[in-house]
C-alpha positions as MATLAB code, in Angstrom:
seq = 'XXXXXXXXXXXXXXXXXXXXXXXXXXXXXXXXXXXXXXXXXXXXXXXXXXXXXXXXXXXXXXXXXXXXXXXXXXXXXXXXXXXXXXXXXXXXXXXXXXXXXXXXXXXXXXXXXXXXXXXXXXXXXXXXXXXXXXXXXXXXXXXXXXXXXXXXXXXXXXXXXXXXXXXXXXXXXXXXXXXXXXXXXXXXXXXXXXXXXXXXXXXXXXXXXXXXXXXXXXXXXXXXXXXXXXXXXXXXXXXXXXXXXXXXXXXXXXXXXXXXXXXXXXXXXXXXXXXXXXXXXXXXXXXXXXXXXXXXXXXXXXXXXXXXXXXXXXXXXXXXXXXXXXXXXXXXXXXXXXXXXXXXXXXXXXXXXXXXXXXXXXXXXXXXXXXXXXXX';
ca = [
    -202.366   30.917  -90.359;
    -199.563   30.465  -92.932;
    -200.758   30.430  -96.549;
    -199.688   26.809  -97.131;
    -201.632   25.600  -94.077;
    -204.658   27.649  -95.122;
    -204.635   26.109  -98.601;
    -204.323   22.643  -97.082;
    -207.266   23.331  -94.765;
    -209.421   24.592  -97.630;
    -208.529   21.526  -99.735;
    -209.964   19.271  -97.026;
    -213.013   21.434  -96.330;
    -214.775   21.938  -99.658;
    -215.496   19.346 -102.412;
    -214.307   20.336 -105.876;
    -216.542   20.086 -108.922;
    -214.241   19.573 -111.916;
    -211.305   17.335 -112.809;
    -209.094   20.378 -113.295;
    -209.963   21.634 -109.818;
    -209.326   18.128 -108.472;
    -205.867   18.058 -110.085;
    -205.004   21.433 -108.613;
    -206.277   20.495 -105.162;
    -204.358   17.209 -105.075;
    -201.149   18.918 -106.192;
    -201.580   21.414 -103.337;
    -202.376   18.751 -100.752;
    -200.090   17.788  -97.904;
    -199.679   14.344  -96.312;
    -202.827   13.493  -94.386;
    -205.118   15.718  -96.483;
    -208.398   14.489  -97.931;
    -209.500   15.928 -101.291;
    -213.091   15.241 -102.320;
    -214.939   15.362 -105.621;
    -218.615   16.330 -105.624;
    -221.263   14.001 -107.050;
    -221.785   14.269 -110.809;
    -220.336   12.982 -114.078;
    -216.962   14.240 -115.261;
    -215.541   13.536 -118.708;
    -211.795   13.185 -119.231;
    -208.763   11.732 -117.478;
    -207.348   12.546 -114.059;
    -203.558   12.327 -114.531;
    -201.410   12.740 -111.412;
    -197.656   12.415 -111.207;
    -195.275   12.298 -108.229;
    -197.965   12.955 -105.597;
    -196.398   12.145 -102.224;
    -198.262   11.431  -99.040;
    -196.514    9.773  -96.125;
    -196.778    6.425  -94.400;
    -199.677    6.718  -91.973;
    -200.680   10.032  -93.587;
    -201.818    9.281  -97.129;
    -203.276   11.869  -99.437;
    -206.867   10.692  -99.917;
    -208.747   11.412 -103.157;
    -212.378   10.474 -102.658;
    -215.949   10.989 -103.682;
    -217.511   13.504 -101.334;
    -220.576   11.322 -100.698;
    -219.986    7.541 -100.648;
    -223.727    7.045 -101.194;
    -223.605    9.113 -104.409;
    -220.107    8.619 -105.831;
    -218.875   10.811 -108.664;
    -218.514    9.239 -112.110;
    -215.416    9.754 -114.239;
    -216.377    9.010 -117.835;
    -212.909    8.380 -119.160;
    -211.117    9.031 -122.418;
    -208.094    6.755 -122.930;
    -208.106    6.287 -119.141;
    -210.171    7.482 -116.211;
    -207.355    7.907 -113.675;
    -203.589    7.515 -114.061;
    -201.209    7.738 -111.106;
    -197.498    7.733 -111.937;
    -194.616    7.702 -109.439;
    -196.971    8.402 -106.531;
    -196.541    7.310 -102.916;
    -199.024    6.888 -100.070;
    -202.087    7.919 -102.029;
    -205.591    6.505 -101.562;
    -208.446    6.683 -104.083;
    -211.914    5.965 -102.705;
    -215.636    5.955 -103.553;
    -215.699    6.696 -107.284;
    -217.182    5.146 -110.421;
    -214.784    4.883 -113.370;
    -216.284    3.944 -116.721;
    -216.018    3.840 -120.506;
    -212.265    4.381 -120.935;
    -210.893    3.075 -124.228;
    -207.595    1.936 -122.643;
    -207.391    1.128 -118.927;
    -209.889    2.255 -116.339;
    -207.355    2.996 -113.590;
    -203.616    2.839 -114.248;
    -201.040    3.046 -111.445;
    -197.351    2.731 -112.268;
    -193.787    3.525 -111.272;
    -193.181    5.854 -114.206;
    -190.986    3.254 -115.903;
    -188.348    3.353 -113.155;
    -188.073   -0.389 -112.606;
    -186.034   -0.038 -109.408;
    -188.094    2.645 -107.655;
    -191.551    1.176 -107.027;
    -194.630    3.221 -106.313;
    -195.434    2.637 -102.635;
    -198.421    2.804 -100.381;
    -201.206    3.008 -102.988;
    -204.682    2.098 -101.724;
    -207.753    1.686 -103.926;
    -210.975    1.337 -101.957;
    -214.669    1.064 -102.826;
    -214.273    1.840 -106.522;
    -216.526    0.665 -109.341;
    -214.735    0.212 -112.685;
    -216.911   -0.762 -115.630;
    -217.197   -0.992 -119.411;
    -213.519   -0.600 -120.246;
    -212.208   -1.187 -123.764;
    -214.169   -3.120 -124.930;
    -211.603   -4.662 -127.306;
    -207.889   -5.282 -126.982;
    -205.595   -5.552 -123.958;
    -207.567   -3.094 -121.834;
    -207.645   -3.627 -118.058;
    -210.108   -2.463 -115.468;
    -207.266   -1.751 -113.032;
    -203.635   -1.954 -114.177;
    -200.855   -1.940 -111.583;
    -197.172   -1.861 -112.571;
    -194.264   -1.728 -110.142;
    -196.142   -1.272 -106.836;
    -195.143   -2.164 -103.283;
    -197.192   -2.021 -100.077;
    -200.469   -1.693 -101.970;
    -204.098   -2.532 -101.257;
    -207.135   -3.011 -103.492;
    -210.174   -3.271 -101.241;
    -213.912   -3.663 -101.808;
    -213.752   -2.728 -105.486;
    -216.088   -3.957 -108.225;
    -214.752   -4.422 -111.754;
    -217.234   -5.233 -114.503;
    -216.653   -5.733 -118.238;
    -213.141   -5.012 -119.421;
    -211.263   -5.466 -122.688;
    -211.429   -8.676 -124.676;
    -207.685   -9.273 -124.231;
    -207.374   -7.630 -120.830;
    -207.828   -8.353 -117.137;
    -210.116   -7.063 -114.455;
    -207.009   -6.401 -112.345;
    -203.597   -6.797 -113.993;
    -200.426   -6.797 -111.888;
    -196.964   -6.527 -113.448;
    -193.959   -6.650 -111.133;
    -195.932   -5.844 -107.978;
    -195.136   -7.081 -104.474;
    -196.226   -7.043 -100.853;
    -199.862   -6.272 -101.505;
    -203.384   -7.462 -100.931;
    -206.515   -7.624 -103.086;
    -209.437   -8.209 -100.763;
    -213.241   -8.349 -100.900;
    -213.386   -7.372 -104.571;
    -215.924   -8.508 -107.173;
    -214.894   -9.226 -110.762;
    -217.723   -9.813 -113.191;
    -217.873  -10.227 -116.980;
    -219.882  -12.133 -119.563;
    -219.237  -15.732 -120.561;
    -216.314  -15.994 -122.960;
    -215.330  -12.324 -122.606;
    -212.007  -10.998 -121.284;
    -208.681  -12.774 -120.818;
    -208.541  -12.980 -117.032;
    -210.107  -11.744 -113.837;
    -206.952  -11.156 -111.799;
    -203.559  -11.656 -113.434;
    -200.309  -11.607 -111.438;
    -197.199  -11.650 -113.609;
    -193.922   -9.961 -114.562;
    -192.132  -10.879 -111.330;
    -195.109  -10.283 -109.047;
    -194.597  -11.828 -105.622;
    -195.874  -11.859 -102.043;
    -199.442  -10.890 -102.919;
    -202.647  -12.156 -101.278;
    -205.993  -12.391 -103.077;
    -208.558  -12.790 -100.326;
    -212.365  -13.112 -100.121;
    -212.893  -12.034 -103.721;
    -215.872  -13.009 -105.862;
    -215.464  -13.961 -109.522;
    -218.379  -14.357 -111.952;
    -217.441  -15.278 -115.525;
    -214.279  -13.279 -114.925;
    -212.490  -13.904 -118.204;
    -211.104  -17.066 -119.742;
    -208.893  -17.580 -116.678;
    -210.554  -16.214 -113.560;
    -207.232  -16.300 -111.725;
    -204.113  -16.224 -113.859;
    -201.281  -16.713 -111.389;
    -198.333  -15.869 -113.621;
    -198.603  -15.312 -117.342;
    -196.398  -14.133 -120.180;
    -194.422  -10.886 -119.873;
    -191.866   -9.266 -122.147;
    -188.497   -9.318 -120.384;
    -188.167   -5.525 -120.430;
    -191.328   -5.159 -118.327;
    -190.292   -7.291 -115.332;
    -189.784   -5.436 -112.049;
    -187.027   -5.004 -110.983;
    -185.645   -7.495 -113.538;
    -186.392  -11.083 -114.606;
    -185.599  -13.435 -111.730;
    -186.732  -16.714 -113.193;
    -190.460  -16.611 -112.422;
    -193.602  -14.841 -113.536;
    -195.132  -15.092 -110.059;
    -194.007  -16.339 -106.666;
    -195.430  -16.570 -103.148;
    -199.016  -15.829 -104.211;
    -201.895  -16.771 -101.900;
    -205.532  -17.104 -102.992;
    -207.832  -17.696 -100.042;
    -211.511  -17.562  -99.222;
    -212.601  -16.684 -102.772;
    -215.637  -17.797 -104.771;
    -215.062  -18.518 -108.460;
    -218.071  -19.091 -110.713;
    -217.764  -19.987 -114.394;
    -214.895  -18.938 -116.704;
    -213.090  -21.369 -118.982;
    -210.573  -22.081 -116.191;
    -210.941  -21.207 -112.526;
    -207.208  -21.120 -111.707;
    -204.154  -21.182 -113.966;
    -200.579  -21.512 -112.687;
    -198.398  -20.091 -115.463;
    -194.638  -19.855 -114.933;
    -195.151  -19.925 -111.170;
    -192.518  -20.613 -108.533;
    -194.786  -21.375 -105.605;
    -198.380  -20.318 -104.939;
    -201.073  -21.451 -102.527;
    -204.790  -21.740 -103.359;
    -206.670  -22.527 -100.173;
    -210.285  -22.635  -98.921;
    -211.930  -21.358 -102.088;
    -215.231  -22.407 -103.640;
    -215.010  -23.231 -107.353;
    -218.297  -23.695 -109.182;
    -218.808  -24.860 -112.751;
    -215.859  -23.630 -114.804;
    -216.554  -24.570 -118.404;
    -213.343  -26.394 -119.319;
    -210.917  -26.777 -116.402;
    -210.771  -26.311 -112.675;
    -206.994  -26.063 -112.948;
    -204.336  -25.380 -115.575;
    -200.552  -25.751 -115.162;
    -198.780  -23.973 -118.007;
    -195.457  -22.499 -119.076;
    -195.632  -19.485 -121.376;
    -192.331  -17.688 -120.613;
    -189.609  -20.017 -121.830;
    -186.449  -17.933 -121.850;
    -183.328  -19.396 -120.283;
    -183.231  -19.169 -116.507;
    -186.975  -19.414 -115.888;
    -188.157  -22.229 -113.646;
    -190.812  -24.625 -114.894;
    -194.198  -23.868 -113.383;
    -193.914  -25.539 -110.002;
    -194.728  -25.588 -106.330;
    -198.457  -24.918 -106.375;
    -200.546  -26.019 -103.403;
    -204.317  -26.601 -103.550;
    -205.745  -27.139 -100.094;
    -209.269  -27.427  -98.662;
    -211.032  -26.120 -101.753;
    -214.652  -26.999 -102.536;
    -215.056  -27.889 -106.220;
    -218.474  -28.523 -107.765;
    -218.963  -29.096 -111.517;
    -221.591  -30.466 -113.885;
    -219.146  -32.038 -116.369;
    -216.731  -34.635 -115.023;
    -214.127  -33.748 -117.676;
    -213.685  -30.334 -116.109;
    -212.200  -31.902 -112.972;
    -209.060  -33.121 -114.755;
    -206.234  -30.539 -114.878;
    -204.875  -29.199 -118.149;
    -201.095  -29.656 -117.963;
    -198.809  -28.081 -120.553;
    -195.287  -29.082 -121.485;
    -192.269  -27.530 -119.810;
    -193.943  -27.613 -116.390;
    -193.255  -29.552 -113.186;
    -196.701  -30.912 -112.283;
    -195.331  -33.521 -109.870;
    -194.226  -30.697 -107.570;
    -197.820  -29.613 -106.996;
    -199.432  -30.574 -103.689;
    -203.108  -31.473 -103.293;
    -204.615  -31.876  -99.847;
    -208.103  -32.116  -98.324;
    -209.929  -30.810 -101.397;
    -213.600  -31.730 -101.853;
    -214.497  -32.724 -105.431;
    -218.044  -33.301 -106.656;
    -219.567  -33.740 -110.113;
    -223.309  -33.169 -109.813;
    -224.151  -35.235 -112.910;
    -221.751  -38.142 -112.295;
    -220.895  -38.341 -108.615;
    -219.167  -41.724 -108.782;
    -216.590  -40.354 -111.230;
    -215.753  -37.251 -109.217;
    -212.098  -38.187 -108.670;
    -209.811  -35.944 -110.767;
    -206.673  -37.229 -112.491;
    -204.164  -35.203 -110.497;
    -200.414  -35.081 -111.251;
    -199.509  -36.107 -107.692;
    -201.367  -38.136 -105.052;
    -203.823  -36.141 -102.986;
    -203.725  -36.148  -99.189;
    -207.141  -36.786  -97.607;
    -209.188  -35.710 -100.606;
    -212.970  -36.203 -100.636;
    -214.655  -37.375 -103.862;
    -218.257  -37.783 -104.931;
    -220.051  -36.559 -101.813;
    -222.829  -34.047 -102.415;
    -222.072  -30.814 -100.485;
    -225.737  -29.812 -100.912;
    -225.184  -26.238 -101.967;
    -227.910  -23.945 -100.665;
    -229.168  -22.405 -103.939;
    -226.687  -22.234 -106.830;
    -229.320  -20.755 -109.170;
    -229.331  -17.676 -106.947;
    -225.587  -17.677 -106.380;
    -225.802  -19.144 -102.881;
    -222.994  -21.709 -102.787;
    -222.931  -22.351  -99.069;
    -222.726  -26.095  -98.440;
    -225.555  -27.500  -96.324;
    -224.220  -31.048  -95.903;
    -223.150  -31.565  -92.271;
    -219.580  -30.503  -91.550;
    -218.612  -29.434  -95.060;
    -218.734  -25.663  -94.506;
    -216.374  -26.015  -91.556;
    -213.817  -28.011  -93.519;
    -213.552  -26.669  -97.071;
    -214.390  -23.840  -99.406;
    -214.915  -20.124  -98.968;
    -217.381  -20.679  -96.128;
    -214.619  -22.303  -94.064;
    -212.232  -19.370  -94.420;
    -211.915  -17.285  -91.288;
];
């Protein structure tokens, strides 16, 4: 057997037991190889640059035993991938980094995105805790997936998952959890991010804005360059959003769809429409669609959107949403910026057990029509 094939075979066969050994093994890996890290706690940062798998044959970096995942107790970061392609990271716990928990970027080459990155079954926790520190930070990615990850407690000015200039990706079946009033956002999509789906995710007190669709980005950080929007063609579907100051914020958006989600008791607003990037050539925040969402609040004031100047609220479309204020049902109709199509107001959805986090509607027919339970 040639030496290179032998090394590749050995890389897949035996778990490594140090970050240095993991670095060496990954650098020796070939497309399709799986490199595993034994259970245990490892201090430091795993930095990998220009690791190249192939489409359909990713290089997989994983905990050896999914039932007992290794813990990387980070320094400034736990893991940093730069200029990598077709790499998957799976079944690890990343904690206690002072910067970002997991950072994946294009190495600053704004026109050569990192492609084919998959993050699966990771736990990222206790990042920061102060400053703009993200659980997972993604910059300049294409064809990416973030699947079945849990992000808990990130920096006071950061996001659970922060996307800058990313496209053609999916974030699915993830949980983002913080404490009331902590963190800036749960998932933030900005800097020219487009064509991304957030699907079946669960948000619990996930920052001031649980979903920040858009945001405010310095012009030099847009990928590949500023094109007049912070975010475009974003879909949020089948998610459950509990708490936060605002459930959903559209900020410098040029089209996004929020459909079949359950929104429960945000503290200040169900919805915000804002414009933070105001340089010449940027469109006013416009073209949002809210469809078949189930919204339940305790304070009727929370139902009314917060609309900032420099936006185009009349371009937003509202259709078939179900609005209910538990303490004042007869005033459950929100003051929307455009007429709603077939909205439902003031009917009790009879949630199963909100005190235990069970938000499934028990009223006849509701679960089939609106909210996360209706998403198939």
